Every structure is written in structure tokens, then in C-alpha cells.
Chimera marker file (.cmm) of the C-alpha trace (Angstrom):
<marker_set name="trace">
<marker id="1" x="-150.605" y="-53.806" z="-90.810" r="1" g="1" b="0" radius="0.5"/>
<marker id="2" x="-148.575" y="-50.721" z="-91.787" r="1" g="1" b="0" radius="0.5"/>
<marker id="3" x="-150.432" y="-47.620" z="-92.791" r="1" g="1" b="0" radius="0.5"/>
<marker id="4" x="-150.076" y="-46.821" z="-96.503" r="1" g="1" b="0" radius="0.5"/>
<marker id="5" x="-148.015" y="-43.675" z="-96.785" r="1" g="1" b="0" radius="0.5"/>
<marker id="6" x="-147.803" y="-41.871" z="-100.095" r="1" g="1" b="0" radius="0.5"/>
<marker id="7" x="-144.449" y="-40.560" z="-101.193" r="1" g="1" b="0" radius="0.5"/>
<marker id="8" x="-144.483" y="-36.819" z="-101.623" r="1" g="1" b="0" radius="0.5"/>
<marker id="9" x="-142.205" y="-34.072" z="-102.833" r="1" g="1" b="0" radius="0.5"/>
<marker id="10" x="-142.392" y="-30.446" z="-101.821" r="1" g="1" b="0" radius="0.5"/>
<marker id="11" x="-142.073" y="-27.710" z="-104.432" r="1" g="1" b="0" radius="0.5"/>
<marker id="12" x="-142.504" y="-24.069" z="-103.426" r="1" g="1" b="0" radius="0.5"/>
<marker id="13" x="-143.811" y="-25.138" z="-100.007" r="1" g="1" b="0" radius="0.5"/>
<marker id="14" x="-146.533" y="-27.269" z="-101.609" r="1" g="1" b="0" radius="0.5"/>
<marker id="15" x="-146.593" y="-31.065" z="-101.183" r="1" g="1" b="0" radius="0.5"/>
<marker id="16" x="-147.293" y="-33.228" z="-104.228" r="1" g="1" b="0" radius="0.5"/>
<marker id="17" x="-147.975" y="-36.987" z="-104.246" r="1" g="1" b="0" radius="0.5"/>
<marker id="18" x="-145.547" y="-38.719" z="-106.578" r="1" g="1" b="0" radius="0.5"/>
<marker id="19" x="-148.255" y="-41.047" z="-107.838" r="1" g="1" b="0" radius="0.5"/>
<marker id="20" x="-150.254" y="-38.016" z="-109.001" r="1" g="1" b="0" radius="0.5"/>
<marker id="21" x="-147.463" y="-36.732" z="-111.255" r="1" g="1" b="0" radius="0.5"/>
<marker id="22" x="-147.377" y="-37.421" z="-114.976" r="1" g="1" b="0" radius="0.5"/>
<marker id="23" x="-144.478" y="-39.265" z="-116.627" r="1" g="1" b="0" radius="0.5"/>
<marker id="24" x="-142.676" y="-36.068" z="-117.586" r="1" g="1" b="0" radius="0.5"/>
<marker id="25" x="-142.911" y="-34.718" z="-114.028" r="1" g="1" b="0" radius="0.5"/>
<marker id="26" x="-141.656" y="-38.014" z="-112.585" r="1" g="1" b="0" radius="0.5"/>
<marker id="27" x="-138.710" y="-37.870" z="-115.010" r="1" g="1" b="0" radius="0.5"/>
<marker id="28" x="-137.916" y="-34.326" z="-113.824" r="1" g="1" b="0" radius="0.5"/>
<marker id="29" x="-138.034" y="-35.466" z="-110.187" r="1" g="1" b="0" radius="0.5"/>
<marker id="30" x="-135.667" y="-38.331" z="-111.033" r="1" g="1" b="0" radius="0.5"/>
<marker id="31" x="-133.281" y="-35.920" z="-112.788" r="1" g="1" b="0" radius="0.5"/>
<marker id="32" x="-133.341" y="-33.589" z="-109.800" r="1" g="1" b="0" radius="0.5"/>
<marker id="33" x="-132.591" y="-36.425" z="-107.384" r="1" g="1" b="0" radius="0.5"/>
<marker id="34" x="-129.719" y="-37.603" z="-109.573" r="1" g="1" b="0" radius="0.5"/>
<marker id="35" x="-128.328" y="-34.071" z="-109.875" r="1" g="1" b="0" radius="0.5"/>
<marker id="36" x="-128.483" y="-33.602" z="-106.089" r="1" g="1" b="0" radius="0.5"/>
<marker id="37" x="-126.511" y="-36.832" z="-105.661" r="1" g="1" b="0" radius="0.5"/>
<marker id="38" x="-123.953" y="-35.742" z="-108.258" r="1" g="1" b="0" radius="0.5"/>
<marker id="39" x="-123.571" y="-32.307" z="-106.652" r="1" g="1" b="0" radius="0.5"/>
<marker id="40" x="-123.007" y="-33.932" z="-103.283" r="1" g="1" b="0" radius="0.5"/>
<marker id="41" x="-120.363" y="-36.220" z="-104.780" r="1" g="1" b="0" radius="0.5"/>
<marker id="42" x="-118.721" y="-33.264" z="-106.528" r="1" g="1" b="0" radius="0.5"/>
<marker id="43" x="-118.524" y="-31.323" z="-103.237" r="1" g="1" b="0" radius="0.5"/>
<marker id="44" x="-116.966" y="-34.388" z="-101.596" r="1" g="1" b="0" radius="0.5"/>
<marker id="45" x="-114.406" y="-34.653" z="-104.411" r="1" g="1" b="0" radius="0.5"/>
<marker id="46" x="-113.590" y="-30.936" z="-104.220" r="1" g="1" b="0" radius="0.5"/>
<marker id="47" x="-112.984" y="-31.298" z="-100.470" r="1" g="1" b="0" radius="0.5"/>
<marker id="48" x="-110.611" y="-34.219" z="-101.089" r="1" g="1" b="0" radius="0.5"/>
<marker id="49" x="-108.773" y="-32.374" z="-103.853" r="1" g="1" b="0" radius="0.5"/>
<marker id="50" x="-108.428" y="-29.226" z="-101.739" r="1" g="1" b="0" radius="0.5"/>
<marker id="51" x="-106.972" y="-31.112" z="-98.794" r="1" g="1" b="0" radius="0.5"/>
<marker id="52" x="-104.612" y="-33.031" z="-101.076" r="1" g="1" b="0" radius="0.5"/>
<marker id="53" x="-103.447" y="-29.821" z="-102.755" r="1" g="1" b="0" radius="0.5"/>
<marker id="54" x="-102.822" y="-28.176" z="-99.377" r="1" g="1" b="0" radius="0.5"/>
<marker id="55" x="-100.834" y="-31.210" z="-98.241" r="1" g="1" b="0" radius="0.5"/>
<marker id="56" x="-98.599" y="-31.059" z="-101.315" r="1" g="1" b="0" radius="0.5"/>
<marker id="57" x="-98.085" y="-27.323" z="-100.834" r="1" g="1" b="0" radius="0.5"/>
<marker id="58" x="-96.965" y="-27.991" z="-97.239" r="1" g="1" b="0" radius="0.5"/>
<marker id="59" x="-94.657" y="-30.781" z="-98.372" r="1" g="1" b="0" radius="0.5"/>
<marker id="60" x="-93.113" y="-28.541" z="-101.044" r="1" g="1" b="0" radius="0.5"/>
<marker id="61" x="-92.649" y="-25.676" z="-98.569" r="1" g="1" b="0" radius="0.5"/>
<marker id="62" x="-90.950" y="-28.030" z="-96.091" r="1" g="1" b="0" radius="0.5"/>
<marker id="63" x="-88.728" y="-29.450" z="-98.815" r="1" g="1" b="0" radius="0.5"/>
<marker id="64" x="-87.701" y="-25.993" z="-100.030" r="1" g="1" b="0" radius="0.5"/>
<marker id="65" x="-86.961" y="-24.782" z="-96.508" r="1" g="1" b="0" radius="0.5"/>
<marker id="66" x="-84.712" y="-27.836" z="-95.942" r="1" g="1" b="0" radius="0.5"/>
<marker id="67" x="-82.799" y="-26.987" z="-99.133" r="1" g="1" b="0" radius="0.5"/>
<marker id="68" x="-82.331" y="-23.384" z="-97.923" r="1" g="1" b="0" radius="0.5"/>
<marker id="69" x="-81.044" y="-24.561" z="-94.518" r="1" g="1" b="0" radius="0.5"/>
<marker id="70" x="-78.628" y="-26.991" z="-96.174" r="1" g="1" b="0" radius="0.5"/>
<marker id="71" x="-77.328" y="-24.230" z="-98.473" r="1" g="1" b="0" radius="0.5"/>
<marker id="72" x="-76.448" y="-21.967" z="-95.518" r="1" g="1" b="0" radius="0.5"/>
<link id1="1" id2="2" r="1" g="1" b="0" radius="0.2"/>
<link id1="2" id2="3" r="1" g="1" b="0" radius="0.2"/>
<link id1="3" id2="4" r="1" g="1" b="0" radius="0.2"/>
<link id1="4" id2="5" r="1" g="1" b="0" radius="0.2"/>
<link id1="5" id2="6" r="1" g="1" b="0" radius="0.2"/>
<link id1="6" id2="7" r="1" g="1" b="0" radius="0.2"/>
<link id1="7" id2="8" r="1" g="1" b="0" radius="0.2"/>
<link id1="8" id2="9" r="1" g="1" b="0" radius="0.2"/>
<link id1="9" id2="10" r="1" g="1" b="0" radius="0.2"/>
<link id1="10" id2="11" r="1" g="1" b="0" radius="0.2"/>
<link id1="11" id2="12" r="1" g="1" b="0" radius="0.2"/>
<link id1="12" id2="13" r="1" g="1" b="0" radius="0.2"/>
<link id1="13" id2="14" r="1" g="1" b="0" radius="0.2"/>
<link id1="14" id2="15" r="1" g="1" b="0" radius="0.2"/>
<link id1="15" id2="16" r="1" g="1" b="0" radius="0.2"/>
<link id1="16" id2="17" r="1" g="1" b="0" radius="0.2"/>
<link id1="17" id2="18" r="1" g="1" b="0" radius="0.2"/>
<link id1="18" id2="19" r="1" g="1" b="0" radius="0.2"/>
<link id1="19" id2="20" r="1" g="1" b="0" radius="0.2"/>
<link id1="20" id2="21" r="1" g="1" b="0" radius="0.2"/>
<link id1="21" id2="22" r="1" g="1" b="0" radius="0.2"/>
<link id1="22" id2="23" r="1" g="1" b="0" radius="0.2"/>
<link id1="23" id2="24" r="1" g="1" b="0" radius="0.2"/>
<link id1="24" id2="25" r="1" g="1" b="0" radius="0.2"/>
<link id1="25" id2="26" r="1" g="1" b="0" radius="0.2"/>
<link id1="26" id2="27" r="1" g="1" b="0" radius="0.2"/>
<link id1="27" id2="28" r="1" g="1" b="0" radius="0.2"/>
<link id1="28" id2="29" r="1" g="1" b="0" radius="0.2"/>
<link id1="29" id2="30" r="1" g="1" b="0" radius="0.2"/>
<link id1="30" id2="31" r="1" g="1" b="0" radius="0.2"/>
<link id1="31" id2="32" r="1" g="1" b="0" radius="0.2"/>
<link id1="32" id2="33" r="1" g="1" b="0" radius="0.2"/>
<link id1="33" id2="34" r="1" g="1" b="0" radius="0.2"/>
<link id1="34" id2="35" r="1" g="1" b="0" radius="0.2"/>
<link id1="35" id2="36" r="1" g="1" b="0" radius="0.2"/>
<link id1="36" id2="37" r="1" g="1" b="0" radius="0.2"/>
<link id1="37" id2="38" r="1" g="1" b="0" radius="0.2"/>
<link id1="38" id2="39" r="1" g="1" b="0" radius="0.2"/>
<link id1="39" id2="40" r="1" g="1" b="0" radius="0.2"/>
<link id1="40" id2="41" r="1" g="1" b="0" radius="0.2"/>
<link id1="41" id2="42" r="1" g="1" b="0" radius="0.2"/>
<link id1="42" id2="43" r="1" g="1" b="0" radius="0.2"/>
<link id1="43" id2="44" r="1" g="1" b="0" radius="0.2"/>
<link id1="44" id2="45" r="1" g="1" b="0" radius="0.2"/>
<link id1="45" id2="46" r="1" g="1" b="0" radius="0.2"/>
<link id1="46" id2="47" r="1" g="1" b="0" radius="0.2"/>
<link id1="47" id2="48" r="1" g="1" b="0" radius="0.2"/>
<link id1="48" id2="49" r="1" g="1" b="0" radius="0.2"/>
<link id1="49" id2="50" r="1" g="1" b="0" radius="0.2"/>
<link id1="50" id2="51" r="1" g="1" b="0" radius="0.2"/>
<link id1="51" id2="52" r="1" g="1" b="0" radius="0.2"/>
<link id1="52" id2="53" r="1" g="1" b="0" radius="0.2"/>
<link id1="53" id2="54" r="1" g="1" b="0" radius="0.2"/>
<link id1="54" id2="55" r="1" g="1" b="0" radius="0.2"/>
<link id1="55" id2="56" r="1" g="1" b="0" radius="0.2"/>
<link id1="56" id2="57" r="1" g="1" b="0" radius="0.2"/>
<link id1="57" id2="58" r="1" g="1" b="0" radius="0.2"/>
<link id1="58" id2="59" r="1" g="1" b="0" radius="0.2"/>
<link id1="59" id2="60" r="1" g="1" b="0" radius="0.2"/>
<link id1="60" id2="61" r="1" g="1" b="0" radius="0.2"/>
<link id1="61" id2="62" r="1" g="1" b="0" radius="0.2"/>
<link id1="62" id2="63" r="1" g="1" b="0" radius="0.2"/>
<link id1="63" id2="64" r="1" g="1" b="0" radius="0.2"/>
<link id1="64" id2="65" r="1" g="1" b="0" radius="0.2"/>
<link id1="65" id2="66" r="1" g="1" b="0" radius="0.2"/>
<link id1="66" id2="67" r="1" g="1" b="0" radius="0.2"/>
<link id1="67" id2="68" r="1" g="1" b="0" radius="0.2"/>
<link id1="68" id2="69" r="1" g="1" b="0" radius="0.2"/>
<link id1="69" id2="70" r="1" g="1" b="0" radius="0.2"/>
<link id1="70" id2="71" r="1" g="1" b="0" radius="0.2"/>
<link id1="71" id2="72" r="1" g="1" b="0" radius="0.2"/>
</marker_set>
């Protein structure tokens, strides 16, 4: 049989059992977990947007240089 392991969180280098927290503290932990997930998703989106922007800048630069060569 598996050993019962209590879920813990660490705050300021101190471990706390989730089952020992009150409802308000559990809600705060849930908010923090959700915010961490959202921040991670936002970083991912920023990375995608940055790469896309850089690609369009390159495409525009290439297009403009082709126009300059054709004009010569």
C-alpha cells in the first residue's frame, strides 16, 4: 500500500501542509497557482509574438531591398 503523503507548499523556506490551511489560505494558494500558469502562458505568447514580429520585419526588409534593386 502506498504511503500517505501530504501535499505541502513552501513559503519563505517553511513547508506548510495544505490540509492545515484555512479556506482563505487555500483560495490564495489556488490564485497563486492560477497566476503562475497565466504568467507562463503570457511569456509563451510574448515569445511567439516576438518571433512573428521579427519574421515580418525580415520579410519587409527583403521586399524593400528587392524594390531598390529593381529601381536601379
